[in-house]
Every structure is written in structure tokens, then in C-alpha cells.
C-alpha positions in Angstrom: -19.2 -13.8 -35.2 -15.9 -12.1 -34.6 -14.0 -12.4 -31.4 -14.7 -8.7 -30.6 -18.5 -9.3 -30.9 -18.2 -12.4 -28.8 -16.5 -10.3 -26.1 -19.1 -7.5 -26.5 -22.0 -10.1 -25.9 -20.2 -11.3 -22.8 -19.8 -7.8 -21.5 -23.5 -7.0 -22.0 -24.4 -10.2 -20.2 -22.4 -9.0 -17.2 -24.5 -5.9 -16.7 -27.1 -7.7 -14.7 -24.6 -9.6 -12.6 -22.7 -6.4 -11.7 -26.0 -4.7 -10.7 -27.0 -7.6 -8.5 -23.6 -7.2 -6.8 -24.4 -3.5 -6.2 -21.6 -2.5 -8.6 -23.1 0.1 -11.0 -19.7 1.4 -12.2 -18.5 -1.8 -13.8 -22.0 -2.4 -15.1 -22.1 0.8 -17.0 -18.5 0.4 -18.1 -19.2 -3.0 -19.5 -22.2 -1.8 -21.6 -20.2 1.3 -22.8 -17.3 -0.8 -24.0 -19.6 -3.4 -25.6 -21.4 -0.7 -27.5 -18.1 0.8 -28.7 -17.1 -2.6 -30.0 -20.5 -3.0 -31.8 -20.1 0.4 -33.4 -16.7 -0.5 -34.7 -17.8 -3.8 -36.3 -19.9 -4.2 -39.5 -22.9 -6.3 -38.6 -25.2 -8.4 -40.6 -28.9 -8.1 -40.0 -29.3 -10.9 -37.5 -26.4 -9.6 -35.5 -27.9 -6.1 -35.4 -31.2 -7.5 -34.2 -29.4 -9.6 -31.5 -27.4 -6.8 -30.2 -30.3 -4.4 -30.3 -32.2 -6.7 -28.0 -29.2 -7.3 -25.7 -28.6 -3.6 -25.4 -32.3 -2.9 -24.7 -32.4 -5.4 -21.9 -29.2 -4.0 -20.4 -30.6 -0.5 -20.5 -33.8 -1.7 -18.8 -31.6 -3.2 -16.0 -29.7 0.0 -15.6 -32.8 2.2 -15.5 -34.3 -0.1 -12.9 -31.3 -0.1 -10.6 -31.9 1.8 -7.4 -28.2 2.3 -6.7 -27.6 3.8 -10.1 -30.7 6.0 -9.9 -29.4 7.5 -6.6 -26.2 8.7 -8.4 -27.6 9.4 -11.8 -31.4 10.0 -11.7 -31.9 10.6 -15.5 -33.4 7.7 -17.5 -31.2 6.3 -20.2 -32.9 6.4 -23.6 -32.2 3.8 -26.3 -33.7 2.9 -29.7 -32.2 0.4 -32.1 -29.7 2.2 -34.4 -29.1 4.9 -31.8 -26.0 3.3 -30.3 -23.9 6.5 -30.6 -26.4 8.5 -28.6 -26.6 5.9 -25.9 -22.8 5.7 -25.8 -22.7 9.5 -25.2 -25.2 9.1 -22.3 -23.2 6.2 -20.8 -20.1 8.3 -21.0 -21.8 11.0 -18.9 -23.0 8.3 -16.4 -19.4 7.0 -16.1 -18.2 10.5 -15.3 -20.7 10.8 -12.4 -20.0 7.3 -11.1 -16.2 7.8 -11.2 -16.5 11.1 -9.3 -18.7 9.5 -6.7 -16.3 6.6 -6.4 -13.4 9.0 -5.8 -15.3 10.9 -3.1 -16.4 7.6 -1.5 -12.8 6.4 -1.5 -11.7 9.6 0.1 -14.3 9.2 2.9 -13.2 5.6 3.5 -9.5 6.7 3.7 -10.3 9.6 6.0 -12.4 7.3 8.3 -9.6 4.7 8.3 -7.0 7.3 9.2 -9.1 8.7 12.0 -9.8 5.3 13.5 -6.0 4.5 13.3 -5.1 7.8 14.9 -7.6 7.3 17.7 -6.4 3.8 18.3 -2.7 4.8 18.4 -3.5 7.7 20.8 -5.4 5.4 23.1 -2.6 2.8 23.0 0.0 5.5 23.8 -2.0 6.6 26.8 -2.3 3.0 28.1 1.4 2.5 27.7 2.2 5.7 29.6 -0.2 4.6 32.3 1.6 1.2 32.5 -1.5 -0.6 31.5 0.6 -2.8 29.2 -1.7 -5.8 28.8 -4.6 -3.5 27.8 -2.3 -1.6 25.4 -1.1 -4.9 23.8 -4.7 -6.1 23.3 -5.9 -2.8 21.8 -2.9 -2.4 19.4 -3.0 -6.0 18.3 -6.7 -5.6 17.4 -5.9 -2.4 15.5 -3.2 -4.2 13.5 -5.5 -7.2 12.7 -8.1 -4.8 11.3 -5.4 -3.6 8.8 -3.5 -6.7 7.9 -1.5 -5.2 5.0 -0.6 -1.9 6.6 3.2 -1.9 7.1 3.3 1.8 8.2 0.8 1.1 11.0 2.9 -1.7 12.4 5.9 0.6 12.4 3.9 3.3 14.3 2.8 0.7 16.8 6.4 -0.3 17.2 7.3 3.3 18.0 4.8 3.3 20.8 6.4 0.2 22.3 9.9 1.7 21.9 8.8 4.8 23.7 7.6 2.5 26.6 10.9 0.5 26.4 9.0 -2.6 25.5 11.5 -3.7 22.9 10.3 -7.3 22.4 6.9 -6.1 21.4 8.4 -3.4 19.2 10.6 -6.0 17.5 7.5 -8.2 16.7 5.7 -5.3 14.9 8.8 -4.1 13.1 9.4 -7.6 11.8 5.9 -7.7 10.4 6.4 -4.3 8.8 9.5 -5.5 7.0 7.8 -8.6 5.8 5.0 -6.5 4.4 7.3 -3.8 2.9 10.9 -5.2 2.6 12.2 -2.2 0.6 11.5 0.4 3.4 15.0 0.9 4.7 14.0 3.0 7.7 12.2 0.0 9.2 15.6 -1.9 9.2 17.2 1.0 11.1 14.5 1.0 13.7 14.6 -2.7 14.2 18.4 -2.6 14.6 18.0 0.0 17.4 15.5 -2.4 19.1 17.8 -5.4 18.7 20.7 -3.4 20.0 18.7 -2.6 23.1 18.0 -6.3 23.4 21.6 -7.1 22.8 20.6 -9.4 19.9 23.5 -8.2 17.7 23.6 -11.2 15.4 19.9 -10.9 14.5 20.3 -7.1 13.9 23.3 -7.9 11.6 21.1 -10.2 9.6 18.4 -7.5 9.1 21.1 -5.1 7.9 22.3 -7.6 5.4 18.7 -7.9 4.1 18.5 -4.1 3.9 21.7 -4.0 1.9 19.8 -5.9 -0.9 17.6 -2.8 -1.4 20.0 0.1 -0.5 23.6 -0.8 -1.5 24.3 2.8 -2.2 23.0 4.2 1.1 25.9 5.5 3.3 23.5 5.8 6.3 22.8 2.1 6.1 26.5 1.2 6.5 27.0 3.9 9.2 24.2 2.4 11.2 25.7 -1.1 10.7 29.0 0.3 12.0 27.3 1.6 15.1 25.9 -1.9 15.7 29.4 -3.3 15.5 30.6 -0.7 18.0 28.0 -1.8 20.5 29.0 -5.4 19.7 32.6 -4.5 20.0 33.4 -6.0 16.6 36.0 -3.3 15.8 37.2 -4.7 12.5 33.7 -4.9 11.2 32.9 -1.4 12.5 36.0 -0.2 10.5 34.9 -1.9 7.4 31.3 -0.6 7.6 32.4 3.0 8.2 34.8 2.8 5.3 31.9 1.7 3.1 29.9 4.7 4.3 32.7 7.0 3.5 33.3 5.5 0.1 29.8 6.4 -0.8 29.8 9.8 1.0 33.4 11.1 1.6 32.1 14.1 3.6 30.2 12.0 6.0 31.6 13.5 9.3 29.9 11.0 11.7 31.2 8.1 9.6 34.7 9.5 9.8 34.4 9.7 13.6 33.1 6.2 13.7 36.1 5.0 11.6 38.6 6.6 13.8 37.0 5.3 16.9 37.1 1.7 15.5 40.8 2.3 14.5 41.7 3.5 18.0 40.0 0.4 19.5 42.3 -1.7 17.3 45.4 0.2 18.2 45.6 1.8 14.8 46.3 5.4 13.8 43.3 7.6 13.1 42.8 8.9 9.6 42.0 12.3 8.2 39.8 13.0 5.2 
């Protein structure tokens, strides 16, 4: 038996397993792909008989599945030798299942977004009412429910920034960066937080990490220069503003930053 037929047999045998797992879409897809392989391959008599029995059993499983019947109430019809007709039926079933899956996914996403919005609104209110411990507990629980959501952590951090709770904001922004290290705006926000905490050296390290993903972003170097101004590292502020201007010669704020850094070093200001 060819490798393709071996694979087709394995796919048909998965139909029952998928249905037991309440997964009608992969079950139907497995049978559809297996039949397509069978139709492409010349079969000897014994192989035709084997696959006819396997397909018949798989169709019985599908017809008896309650989950599938809810979505596609029509009974699948199969007779040995009518694989093409069955494949056409399965194609229609797949269309119905895929459409249902898309709608279900939309509902799940909408429900998730609503729960997140409600949680953030409640957390914001608690912070405004200075019920900080309650806010921390609620927002921590919300974050745990969505362990891979970097944007959520950034939004939670914004709430803490609004309440001037910079240590808490830093923690969530740090997690956001770990989950999504290429999102440059997270680095800018965490730098603001760290400047408020006067942790300039840590902020510098985050900017160096950001530069790995945005070497051509003049705003990144401008924000780094602002950090050096707060840190009173005038030579580094000069260097960063020059990098920003090299990338964007018309960057007015970077020009102002450069001249301010030059003035602090006793140097002459420059014009464009």
C-alpha cells in the first residue's frame, strides 16, 4: 500500500476520535482529505473493499454525532463507489462548519473584549477612589485570566500610571515587553515610568533593547535623549539627539533637545 493510502487510512481512523473530543470540523476534514487521496490513487480490489468499509463506518459515526447534526442536520449518504458524491457532500458540510466556527470565534472574542473592558473600567474606578489594594487584586486576576495578552498588561499599566503608581505600572509594562518585545511604544512608556522612579540606568537598558527592533526610528533616539536630559548626562543627550536628526533632519523637537544639551555643555547651539 502506498504512503498516501496509509495516511488516508490513518485520517479515517481519526474521525471517531475527533468526534469523541467534540471536534466535528477536524473529523469531517479528515474524512474529506482521506477520500480525496483514495480517489487519486488506483486501488486493487482488496484495497477498494477495505476503504469502502472504513468510509462507511466513518459516515455512520458522523451521522450519529449530535454536535454535527446540530450544525448540519442532513444525513450523509454513501455507497461504495460513490466517493465523489460523498466528497461533494463533505465539502458542503465543511463550509457550514467553518462558517459556524468563525461566528463562534467572533462571539468568544467579543465576550473576551467585553470582560476586559469591564475589568479595566472597574480597576480604574477603584484606583480613582484610592482603593488601591482592591484595584491591584482585581487587575492581577484579570491579567492572569489572559496570560499571553501583552496589550492588556500595557492597558493595566496605563491605569497605574494615571494613579501615579509607577512601581505597579513598571511591573505590567515589563511583562508586556517580555510577551511582545517588538512593540516599541511599550519601551517608551516604561521609560517614562522609570524616569518618574529615577531609575535612569534601568530605563537606558530598555531603550538599548528597543534599539534592536527600531534602529531607524528617530522617536526612539529622541526619547532616549530626553532620558539623558533628566539624568543630566548631557554628552549622551547630545549623541542621542544627533542620531534622531540623522534619521529625520526636520525633527524640530530633536533639534531643540540637541541645542539644550549643547548649551549645558558650554557649546554653541547649531542651526539646521
